[in-house]
mmCIF file as gemmi writes it, N, C-alpha and C atoms, coordinates in Angstrom:
data_model
loop_
_atom_site.group_PDB
_atom_site.id
_atom_site.type_symbol
_atom_site.label_atom_id
_atom_site.label_alt_id
_atom_site.label_comp_id
_atom_site.label_asym_id
_atom_site.label_entity_id
_atom_site.label_seq_id
_atom_site.pdbx_PDB_ins_code
_atom_site.Cartn_x
_atom_site.Cartn_y
_atom_site.Cartn_z
_atom_site.occupancy
_atom_site.B_iso_or_equiv
_atom_site.pdbx_formal_charge
_atom_site.auth_seq_id
_atom_site.auth_asym_id
_atom_site.pdbx_PDB_model_num
ATOM 1 N N . MET Axp A 1 ? -215.95 132.543 25.397 1 0 ? 1 A 1
ATOM 2 C CA . MET Axp A 1 ? -215.294 132.017 26.55 1 0 ? 1 A 1
ATOM 3 C C . MET Axp A 1 ? -215.062 130.736 26.836 1 0 ? 1 A 1
ATOM 4 N N . LEU Axp A 2 ? -216.598 129.832 27.313 1 0 ? 2 A 1
ATOM 5 C CA . LEU Axp A 2 ? -216.953 128.538 26.745 1 0 ? 2 A 1
ATOM 6 C C . LEU Axp A 2 ? -216.84 128.108 25.488 1 0 ? 2 A 1
ATOM 7 N N . PHE Axp A 3 ? -216.68 128.511 24.958 1 0 ? 3 A 1
ATOM 8 C CA . PHE Axp A 3 ? -216.759 128.516 23.321 1 0 ? 3 A 1
ATOM 9 C C . PHE Axp A 3 ? -215.007 128.223 23.69 1 0 ? 3 A 1
ATOM 10 N N . LEU Axp A 4 ? -213.818 128.199 24.264 1 0 ? 4 A 1
ATOM 11 C CA . LEU Axp A 4 ? -212.821 128.203 23.947 1 0 ? 4 A 1
ATOM 12 C C . LEU Axp A 4 ? -212.096 127.466 24.898 1 0 ? 4 A 1
ATOM 13 N N . ILE Axp A 5 ? -212.835 126.754 25.938 1 0 ? 5 A 1
ATOM 14 C CA . ILE Axp A 5 ? -212.47 125.772 27.078 1 0 ? 5 A 1
ATOM 15 C C . ILE Axp A 5 ? -213.086 124.671 26.124 1 0 ? 5 A 1
ATOM 16 N N . ARG Axp A 6 ? -213.773 124.428 25.516 1 0 ? 6 A 1
ATOM 17 C CA . ARG Axp A 6 ? -214.278 123.27 24.824 1 0 ? 6 A 1
ATOM 18 C C . ARG Axp A 6 ? -213.151 122.414 24.437 1 0 ? 6 A 1
ATOM 19 N N . TYR Axp A 7 ? -212.315 123.647 23.92 1 0 ? 7 A 1
ATOM 20 C CA . TYR Axp A 7 ? -211.911 123.082 22.22 1 0 ? 7 A 1
ATOM 21 C C . TYR Axp A 7 ? -210.372 123.26 22.782 1 0 ? 7 A 1
ATOM 22 N N . ILE Axp A 8 ? -209.613 123.718 24.375 1 0 ? 8 A 1
ATOM 23 C CA . ILE Axp A 8 ? -208.159 123.9 24.678 1 0 ? 8 A 1
ATOM 24 C C . ILE Axp A 8 ? -207.861 122.031 24.281 1 0 ? 8 A 1
ATOM 25 N N . PRO Axp A 9 ? -208.546 120.959 24.882 1 0 ? 9 A 1
ATOM 26 C CA . PRO Axp A 9 ? -207.664 119.354 24.783 1 0 ? 9 A 1
ATOM 27 C C . PRO Axp A 9 ? -207.161 119.64 22.782 1 0 ? 9 A 1
ATOM 28 N N . LEU Axp A 10 ? -208.078 120.288 22.163 1 0 ? 10 A 1
ATOM 29 C CA . LEU Axp A 10 ? -207.505 120.064 20.793 1 0 ? 10 A 1
ATOM 30 C C . LEU Axp A 10 ? -206.486 120.993 20.261 1 0 ? 10 A 1
ATOM 31 N N . LEU Axp A 11 ? -206.147 121.71 20.954 1 0 ? 11 A 1
ATOM 32 C CA . LEU Axp A 11 ? -205.34 122.839 20.713 1 0 ? 11 A 1
ATOM 33 C C . LEU Axp A 11 ? -203.529 122.29 21.411 1 0 ? 11 A 1
ATOM 34 N N . LEU Axp A 12 ? -204.126 121.66 22.481 1 0 ? 12 A 1
ATOM 35 C CA . LEU Axp A 12 ? -202.939 120.953 22.889 1 0 ? 12 A 1
ATOM 36 C C . LEU Axp A 12 ? -202.478 119.414 22.969 1 0 ? 12 A 1
ATOM 37 N N . LEU Axp A 13 ? -203.251 119.035 21.642 1 0 ? 13 A 1
ATOM 38 C CA . LEU Axp A 13 ? -203.008 117.811 21.403 1 0 ? 13 A 1
ATOM 39 C C . LEU Axp A 13 ? -201.718 117.811 20.191 1 0 ? 13 A 1
ATOM 40 N N . PRO Axp A 14 ? -201.387 119.261 19.727 1 0 ? 14 A 1
ATOM 41 C CA . PRO Axp A 14 ? -200.191 119.053 18.469 1 0 ? 14 A 1
ATOM 42 C C . PRO Axp A 14 ? -198.75 119.355 19.974 1 0 ? 14 A 1
ATOM 43 N N . GLY Axp A 15 ? -198.937 119.688 20.351 1 0 ? 15 A 1
ATOM 44 C CA . GLY Axp A 15 ? -198.491 120.085 21.367 1 0 ? 15 A 1
ATOM 45 C C . GLY Axp A 15 ? -197.472 118.175 22.153 1 0 ? 15 A 1
ATOM 46 N N . ILE Axp A 16 ? -198.383 117.444 22.796 1 0 ? 16 A 1
ATOM 47 C CA . ILE Axp A 16 ? -198.169 116.664 23.447 1 0 ? 16 A 1
ATOM 48 C C . ILE Axp A 16 ? -197.64 115.333 22.45 1 0 ? 16 A 1
ATOM 49 N N . PHE Axp A 17 ? -198.18 115.238 21.472 1 0 ? 17 A 1
ATOM 50 C CA . PHE Axp A 17 ? -197.755 114.277 19.997 1 0 ? 17 A 1
ATOM 51 C C . PHE Axp A 17 ? -195.922 114.659 19.417 1 0 ? 17 A 1
ATOM 52 N N . ILE Axp A 18 ? -195.828 115.817 19.395 1 0 ? 18 A 1
ATOM 53 C CA . ILE Axp A 18 ? -194.577 116.899 18.927 1 0 ? 18 A 1
ATOM 54 C C . ILE Axp A 18 ? -193.457 115.704 20.661 1 0 ? 18 A 1
ATOM 55 N N . ALA Axp A 19 ? -194.021 116.765 21.56 1 0 ? 19 A 1
ATOM 56 C CA . ALA Axp A 19 ? -193.284 116.251 22.98 1 0 ? 19 A 1
ATOM 57 C C . ALA Axp A 19 ? -192.502 114.948 22.544 1 0 ? 19 A 1
ATOM 58 N N . ALA Axp A 20 ? -193.837 113.937 22.652 1 0 ? 20 A 1
ATOM 59 C CA . ALA Axp A 20 ? -193.363 112.062 22.712 1 0 ? 20 A 1
ATOM 60 C C . ALA Axp A 20 ? -192.472 111.761 21.971 1 0 ? 20 A 1
ATOM 61 N N . GLY Axp A 21 ? -192.803 112.695 20.334 1 0 ? 21 A 1
ATOM 62 C CA . GLY Axp A 21 ? -191.678 111.654 19.376 1 0 ? 21 A 1
ATOM 63 C C . GLY Axp A 21 ? -190.112 112.604 19.293 1 0 ? 21 A 1
ATOM 64 N N . CYS Axp A 22 ? -189.928 113.807 19.877 1 0 ? 22 A 1
ATOM 65 C CA . CYS Axp A 22 ? -188.878 114.191 20.758 1 0 ? 22 A 1
ATOM 66 C C . CYS Axp A 22 ? -187.729 113.323 21.777 1 0 ? 22 A 1
ATOM 67 N N . GLY Axp A 23 ? -187.849 112.169 21.288 1 0 ? 23 A 1
ATOM 68 C CA . GLY Axp A 23 ? -186.7 111.263 22.393 1 0 ? 23 A 1
ATOM 69 C C . GLY Axp A 23 ? -185.485 111.604 22.074 1 0 ? 23 A 1
ATOM 70 N N . VAL Axp A 24 ? -184.253 111.496 22.472 1 0 ? 24 A 1
ATOM 71 C CA . VAL Axp A 24 ? -182.969 111.477 22.221 1 0 ? 24 A 1
ATOM 72 C C . VAL Axp A 24 ? -182.553 110.764 21.195 1 0 ? 24 A 1
ATOM 73 N N . GLN Axp A 25 ? -182.289 111.04 20.423 1 0 ? 25 A 1
ATOM 74 C CA . GLN Axp A 25 ? -181.904 109.95 18.968 1 0 ? 25 A 1
ATOM 75 C C . GLN Axp A 25 ? -180.19 110.589 18.795 1 0 ? 25 A 1
ATOM 76 N N . ASP Axp A 26 ? -179.101 110.785 19.895 1 0 ? 26 A 1
ATOM 77 C CA . ASP Axp A 26 ? -177.809 110.971 20.252 1 0 ? 26 A 1
ATOM 78 C C . ASP Axp A 26 ? -177.036 110.054 20.576 1 0 ? 26 A 1
ATOM 79 N N . PRO Axp A 27 ? -176.079 109.793 19.652 1 0 ? 27 A 1
ATOM 80 C CA . PRO Axp A 27 ? -175.677 107.945 20.042 1 0 ? 27 A 1
ATOM 81 C C . PRO Axp A 27 ? -174.539 107.874 20.867 1 0 ? 27 A 1
ATOM 82 N N . ASP Axp A 28 ? -173.72 109.594 20.65 1 0 ? 28 A 1
ATOM 83 C CA . ASP Axp A 28 ? -172.684 109.897 21.676 1 0 ? 28 A 1
ATOM 84 C C . ASP Axp A 28 ? -173.701 110.119 23.308 1 0 ? 28 A 1
ATOM 85 N N . TYR Axp A 29 ? -174.6 110.595 23.054 1 0 ? 29 A 1
ATOM 86 C CA . TYR Axp A 29 ? -175.207 110.71 24.831 1 0 ? 29 A 1
ATOM 87 C C . TYR Axp A 29 ? -175.286 109.148 25.428 1 0 ? 29 A 1
ATOM 88 N N . TYR Axp A 30 ? -176.045 108.528 24.411 1 0 ? 30 A 1
ATOM 89 C CA . TYR Axp A 30 ? -175.605 107.12 25.456 1 0 ? 30 A 1
ATOM 90 C C . TYR Axp A 30 ? -174.381 106.291 25.216 1 0 ? 30 A 1
ATOM 91 N N . ASN Axp A 31 ? -173.853 106.837 24.806 1 0 ? 31 A 1
ATOM 92 C CA . ASN Axp A 31 ? -172.32 106.444 24.87 1 0 ? 31 A 1
ATOM 93 C C . ASN Axp A 31 ? -171.868 106.788 25.942 1 0 ? 31 A 1
ATOM 94 N N . ARG Axp A 32 ? -172.296 108.397 26.203 1 0 ? 32 A 1
ATOM 95 C CA . ARG Axp A 32 ? -171.408 108.721 27.799 1 0 ? 32 A 1
ATOM 96 C C . ARG Axp A 32 ? -172.426 107.717 28.905 1 0 ? 32 A 1
ATOM 97 N N . GLN Axp A 33 ? -173.377 108.494 28.429 1 0 ? 33 A 1
ATOM 98 C CA . GLN Axp A 33 ? -174.319 107.409 29.854 1 0 ? 33 A 1
ATOM 99 C C . GLN Axp A 33 ? -173.394 106.247 30.026 1 0 ? 33 A 1
ATOM 100 N N . GLY Axp A 34 ? -173.027 105.484 29.262 1 0 ? 34 A 1
ATOM 101 C CA . GLY Axp A 34 ? -172.772 103.815 28.891 1 0 ? 34 A 1
ATOM 102 C C . GLY Axp A 34 ? -171.301 104.424 29.771 1 0 ? 34 A 1
ATOM 103 N N . VAL Axp A 35 ? -171.065 104.995 30.104 1 0 ? 35 A 1
ATOM 104 C CA . VAL Axp A 35 ? -169.042 105.382 30.822 1 0 ? 35 A 1
ATOM 105 C C . VAL Axp A 35 ? -169.581 105.703 31.956 1 0 ? 35 A 1
ATOM 106 N N . SER Axp A 36 ? -170.317 106.177 31.939 1 0 ? 36 A 1
ATOM 107 C CA . SER Axp A 36 ? -170.948 106.745 33.437 1 0 ? 36 A 1
ATOM 108 C C . SER Axp A 36 ? -170.915 105.781 33.737 1 0 ? 36 A 1
ATOM 109 N N . LEU Axp A 37 ? -172.108 104.853 33.808 1 0 ? 37 A 1
ATOM 110 C CA . LEU Axp A 37 ? -172.415 103.724 34.59 1 0 ? 37 A 1
ATOM 111 C C . LEU Axp A 37 ? -171.829 102.579 34.742 1 0 ? 37 A 1
ATOM 112 N N . ASP Axp A 38 ? -170.892 102.537 33.588 1 0 ? 38 A 1
ATOM 113 C CA . ASP Axp A 38 ? -169.562 101.641 33.656 1 0 ? 38 A 1
ATOM 114 C C . ASP Axp A 38 ? -168.564 101.691 34.902 1 0 ? 38 A 1
ATOM 115 N N . SER Axp A 39 ? -168.326 103.166 34.413 1 0 ? 39 A 1
ATOM 116 C CA . SER Axp A 39 ? -167.811 103.432 35.951 1 0 ? 39 A 1
ATOM 117 C C . SER Axp A 39 ? -168.226 103.807 37.55 1 0 ? 39 A 1
ATOM 118 N N . GLN Axp A 40 ? -169.384 103.405 37.443 1 0 ? 40 A 1
ATOM 119 C CA . GLN Axp A 40 ? -170.204 103.296 38.579 1 0 ? 40 A 1
ATOM 120 C C . GLN Axp A 40 ? -170.269 101.823 39.239 1 0 ? 40 A 1
ATOM 121 N N . GLY Axp A 41 ? -169.763 100.777 38.45 1 0 ? 41 A 1
ATOM 122 C CA . GLY Axp A 41 ? -170.032 99.385 38.281 1 0 ? 41 A 1
ATOM 123 C C . GLY Axp A 41 ? -171.379 98.937 38.113 1 0 ? 41 A 1
ATOM 124 N N . LYS Axp A 42 ? -172.292 99.705 37.222 1 0 ? 42 A 1
ATOM 125 C CA . LYS Axp A 42 ? -172.794 99.302 36.656 1 0 ? 42 A 1
ATOM 126 C C . LYS Axp A 42 ? -173.166 99.081 35.335 1 0 ? 42 A 1
ATOM 127 N N . VAL Axp A 43 ? -172.577 97.812 35.286 1 0 ? 43 A 1
ATOM 128 C CA . VAL Axp A 43 ? -171.867 97.046 33.317 1 0 ? 43 A 1
ATOM 129 C C . VAL Axp A 43 ? -173.279 96.617 33.024 1 0 ? 43 A 1
ATOM 130 N N . ASP Axp A 44 ? -174.14 95.463 33.5 1 0 ? 44 A 1
ATOM 131 C CA . ASP Axp A 44 ? -175.631 95.645 32.931 1 0 ? 44 A 1
ATOM 132 C C . ASP Axp A 44 ? -176.166 97.194 31.83 1 0 ? 44 A 1
ATOM 133 N N . ASP Axp A 45 ? -176.221 98.119 32.794 1 0 ? 45 A 1
ATOM 134 C CA . ASP Axp A 45 ? -176.945 99.336 32.464 1 0 ? 45 A 1
ATOM 135 C C . ASP Axp A 45 ? -176.288 100.06 31.214 1 0 ? 45 A 1
ATOM 136 N N . ALA Axp A 46 ? -174.044 99.83 31.685 1 0 ? 46 A 1
ATOM 137 C CA . ALA Axp A 46 ? -173.707 100.364 30.335 1 0 ? 46 A 1
ATOM 138 C C . ALA Axp A 46 ? -173.837 99.733 29.13 1 0 ? 46 A 1
ATOM 139 N N . ILE Axp A 47 ? -174.516 98.409 29.198 1 0 ? 47 A 1
ATOM 140 C CA . ILE Axp A 47 ? -174.101 97.528 27.84 1 0 ? 47 A 1
ATOM 141 C C . ILE Axp A 47 ? -175.498 97.686 27.47 1 0 ? 47 A 1
ATOM 142 N N . ALA Axp A 48 ? -176.347 98.103 28.558 1 0 ? 48 A 1
ATOM 143 C CA . ALA Axp A 48 ? -177.635 98.315 27.127 1 0 ? 48 A 1
ATOM 144 C C . ALA Axp A 48 ? -177.669 99.622 26.983 1 0 ? 48 A 1
ATOM 145 N N . GLU Axp A 49 ? -176.735 101.01 26.891 1 0 ? 49 A 1
ATOM 146 C CA . GLU Axp A 49 ? -177.125 102.412 26.477 1 0 ? 49 A 1
ATOM 147 C C . GLU Axp A 49 ? -176.233 102.058 25.259 1 0 ? 49 A 1
ATOM 148 N N . TYR Axp A 50 ? -174.589 100.87 25.726 1 0 ? 50 A 1
ATOM 149 C CA . TYR Axp A 50 ? -173.842 101.194 24.624 1 0 ? 50 A 1
ATOM 150 C C . TYR Axp A 50 ? -174.974 100.81 23.417 1 0 ? 50 A 1
ATOM 151 N N . ARG Axp A 51 ? -175.492 99.353 23.451 1 0 ? 51 A 1
ATOM 152 C CA . ARG Axp A 51 ? -176.489 98.798 22.713 1 0 ? 51 A 1
ATOM 153 C C . ARG Axp A 51 ? -177.276 100.075 21.842 1 0 ? 51 A 1
ATOM 154 N N . LYS Axp A 52 ? -178.18 101.272 23.08 1 0 ? 52 A 1
ATOM 155 C CA . LYS Axp A 52 ? -179.082 102.034 22.541 1 0 ? 52 A 1
ATOM 156 C C . LYS Axp A 52 ? -178.573 103.114 21.266 1 0 ? 52 A 1
ATOM 157 N N . ALA Axp A 53 ? -176.84 103.487 21.421 1 0 ? 53 A 1
ATOM 158 C CA . ALA Axp A 53 ? -175.958 104.125 20.686 1 0 ? 53 A 1
ATOM 159 C C . ALA Axp A 53 ? -175.842 103.283 19.424 1 0 ? 53 A 1
ATOM 160 N N . LEU Axp A 54 ? -175.474 102.224 19.745 1 0 ? 54 A 1
ATOM 161 C CA . LEU Axp A 54 ? -175.604 101.231 18.119 1 0 ? 54 A 1
ATOM 162 C C . LEU Axp A 54 ? -176.299 101.306 17.509 1 0 ? 54 A 1
ATOM 163 N N . ARG Axp A 55 ? -178.067 101.125 17.988 1 0 ? 55 A 1
ATOM 164 C CA . ARG Axp A 55 ? -179.102 101.064 16.958 1 0 ? 55 A 1
ATOM 165 C C . ARG Axp A 55 ? -179.241 102.588 16.819 1 0 ? 55 A 1
ATOM 166 N N . ILE Axp A 56 ? -178.801 103.316 16.921 1 0 ? 56 A 1
ATOM 167 C CA . ILE Axp A 56 ? -179.1 104.854 16.28 1 0 ? 56 A 1
ATOM 168 C C . ILE Axp A 56 ? -177.948 104.574 15.124 1 0 ? 56 A 1
ATOM 169 N N . GLU Axp A 57 ? -176.793 104.542 15.704 1 0 ? 57 A 1
ATOM 170 C CA . GLU Axp A 57 ? -176.027 104.793 14.866 1 0 ? 57 A 1
ATOM 171 C C . GLU Axp A 57 ? -174.81 103.444 14.71 1 0 ? 57 A 1
ATOM 172 N N . PRO Axp A 58 ? -175.258 102.55 14.111 1 0 ? 58 A 1
ATOM 173 C CA . PRO Axp A 58 ? -174.899 101.109 13.894 1 0 ? 58 A 1
ATOM 174 C C . PRO Axp A 58 ? -173.121 101.4 13.773 1 0 ? 58 A 1
ATOM 175 N N . TYR Axp A 59 ? -172.243 101.878 13.119 1 0 ? 59 A 1
ATOM 176 C CA . TYR Axp A 59 ? -171.047 101.902 12.905 1 0 ? 59 A 1
ATOM 177 C C . TYR Axp A 59 ? -169.78 102.406 13.931 1 0 ? 59 A 1
ATOM 178 N N . ASN Axp A 60 ? -170.723 103.13 14.855 1 0 ? 60 A 1
ATOM 179 C CA . ASN Axp A 60 ? -170.951 104.453 15.941 1 0 ? 60 A 1
ATOM 180 C C . ASN Axp A 60 ? -169.105 102.881 16.623 1 0 ? 60 A 1
ATOM 181 N N . ARG Axp A 61 ? -167.842 103.512 16.581 1 0 ? 61 A 1
ATOM 182 C CA . ARG Axp A 61 ? -166.818 102.455 17.099 1 0 ? 61 A 1
ATOM 183 C C . ARG Axp A 61 ? -166.259 103.029 17.988 1 0 ? 61 A 1
ATOM 184 N N . GLU Axp A 62 ? -166.651 104.161 18.855 1 0 ? 62 A 1
ATOM 185 C CA . GLU Axp A 62 ? -166.647 104.165 20.032 1 0 ? 62 A 1
ATOM 186 C C . GLU Axp A 62 ? -167.799 103.298 20.864 1 0 ? 62 A 1
ATOM 187 N N . ALA Axp A 63 ? -168.73 103.262 20.754 1 0 ? 63 A 1
ATOM 188 C CA . ALA Axp A 63 ? -169.767 102.236 21.585 1 0 ? 63 A 1
ATOM 189 C C . ALA Axp A 63 ? -168.992 100.979 20.876 1 0 ? 63 A 1
ATOM 190 N N . HIS Axp A 64 ? -169.582 100.564 20.053 1 0 ? 64 A 1
ATOM 191 C CA . HIS Axp A 64 ? -168.557 99.391 20.063 1 0 ? 64 A 1
ATOM 192 C C . HIS Axp A 64 ? -167.22 99.222 20.695 1 0 ? 64 A 1
ATOM 193 N N . TYR Axp A 65 ? -166.509 99.587 20.517 1 0 ? 65 A 1
ATOM 194 C CA . TYR Axp A 65 ? -165.312 99.444 21.409 1 0 ? 65 A 1
ATOM 195 C C . TYR Axp A 65 ? -166.036 99.521 23.118 1 0 ? 65 A 1
ATOM 196 N N . ASN Axp A 66 ? -166.831 100.46 23.272 1 0 ? 66 A 1
ATOM 197 C CA . ASN Axp A 66 ? -166.598 100.329 25.068 1 0 ? 66 A 1
ATOM 198 C C . ASN Axp A 66 ? -167.764 99.113 25.173 1 0 ? 66 A 1
ATOM 199 N N . LEU Axp A 67 ? -168.469 98.455 24.102 1 0 ? 67 A 1
ATOM 200 C CA . LEU Axp A 67 ? -169.262 97.224 24.706 1 0 ? 67 A 1
ATOM 201 C C . LEU Axp A 67 ? -168.679 96.208 24.601 1 0 ? 67 A 1
ATOM 202 N N . ALA Axp A 68 ? -167.559 96.012 23.284 1 0 ? 68 A 1
ATOM 203 C CA . ALA Axp A 68 ? -166.72 95.304 23.957 1 0 ? 68 A 1
ATOM 204 C C . ALA Axp A 68 ? -165.479 95.206 24.862 1 0 ? 68 A 1
ATOM 205 N N . VAL Axp A 69 ? -165.287 95.849 25.274 1 0 ? 69 A 1
ATOM 206 C CA . VAL Axp A 69 ? -164.55 96.232 26.494 1 0 ? 69 A 1
ATOM 207 C C . VAL Axp A 69 ? -165.848 95.494 28.258 1 0 ? 69 A 1
ATOM 208 N N . ALA Axp A 70 ? -166.716 95.775 27.601 1 0 ? 70 A 1
ATOM 209 C CA . ALA Axp A 70 ? -167.882 95.505 28.892 1 0 ? 70 A 1
ATOM 210 C C . ALA Axp A 70 ? -168.082 94.505 28.44 1 0 ? 70 A 1
ATOM 211 N N . LEU Axp A 71 ? -168.736 93.99 28.218 1 0 ? 71 A 1
ATOM 212 C CA . LEU Axp A 71 ? -169.384 92.547 27.388 1 0 ? 71 A 1
ATOM 213 C C . LEU Axp A 71 ? -168.52 91.209 28.15 1 0 ? 71 A 1
ATOM 214 N N . PRO Axp A 72 ? -167.439 91.098 28.517 1 0 ? 72 A 1
ATOM 215 C CA . PRO Axp A 72 ? -166.416 90.726 29.067 1 0 ? 72 A 1
ATOM 216 C C . PRO Axp A 72 ? -166.426 90.627 30.79 1 0 ? 72 A 1
ATOM 217 N N . GLN Axp A 73 ? -166.438 91.584 31.241 1 0 ? 73 A 1
ATOM 218 C CA . GLN Axp A 73 ? -166.991 91.82 32.254 1 0 ? 73 A 1
ATOM 219 C C . GLN Axp A 73 ? -167.864 90.892 32.951 1 0 ? 73 A 1
ATOM 220 N N . LYS Axp A 74 ? -169.268 91.013 31.938 1 0 ? 74 A 1
ATOM 221 C CA . LYS Axp A 74 ? -170.35 90.164 32.544 1 0 ? 74 A 1
ATOM 222 C C . LYS Axp A 74 ? -170.058 88.965 32.163 1 0 ? 74 A 1
ATOM 223 N N . ARG Axp A 75 ? -168.827 88.292 31.171 1 0 ? 75 A 1
ATOM 224 C CA . ARG Axp A 75 ? -168.659 86.998 30.826 1 0 ? 75 A 1
ATOM 225 C C . ARG Axp A 75 ? -169.383 86.768 29.505 1 0 ? 75 A 1
ATOM 226 N N . VAL Axp A 76 ? -169.556 87.857 28.431 1 0 ? 76 A 1
ATOM 227 C CA . VAL Axp A 76 ? -170.454 87.36 27.429 1 0 ? 76 A 1
ATOM 228 C C . VAL Axp A 76 ? -169.713 87.817 25.978 1 0 ? 76 A 1
ATOM 229 N N . VAL Axp A 77 ? -168.421 87.311 26.31 1 0 ? 77 A 1
ATOM 230 C CA . VAL Axp A 77 ? -167.601 87.112 24.848 1 0 ? 77 A 1
ATOM 231 C C . VAL Axp A 77 ? -168.107 87.197 23.386 1 0 ? 77 A 1
ATOM 232 N N . HIS Axp A 78 ? -168.992 85.982 23.254 1 0 ? 78 A 1
ATOM 233 C CA . HIS Axp A 78 ? -169.684 86.152 22.17 1 0 ? 78 A 1
ATOM 234 C C . HIS Axp A 78 ? -170.358 87.032 21.3 1 0 ? 78 A 1
ATOM 235 N N . ARG Axp A 79 ? -170.785 87.985 22.672 1 0 ? 79 A 1
ATOM 236 C CA . ARG Axp A 79 ? -172.29 89.365 21.524 1 0 ? 79 A 1
ATOM 237 C C . ARG Axp A 79 ? -171.298 90.697 21.7 1 0 ? 79 A 1
ATOM 238 N N . SER Axp A 80 ? -169.824 90.645 21.309 1 0 ? 80 A 1
ATOM 239 C CA . SER Axp A 80 ? -169.153 91.441 21.73 1 0 ? 80 A 1
ATOM 240 C C . SER Axp A 80 ? -169.115 92.219 20.617 1 0 ? 80 A 1
ATOM 241 N N . TYR Axp A 81 ? -169.252 91.853 19.48 1 0 ? 81 A 1
ATOM 242 C CA . TYR Axp A 81 ? -170.178 92.574 17.821 1 0 ? 81 A 1
ATOM 243 C C . TYR Axp A 81 ? -171.503 93.454 17.877 1 0 ? 81 A 1
């Protein structure tokens, strides 16, 4: 029994690394989050979510459109691309 207790951390380590690497990689998720935040008036947070979506999928038309609509609300027209 003492033998098993000593090696429990080693058995848990792979699971911890797997869980840490399983972040959200769905651009549509971030785009939807941005739309939700934008509708709540949290434009800065929405812009951050749209940019996360575009980092994952640079040619996502919906995220580009939503970002282009949100940026003028913050008067940042030159960065809408």
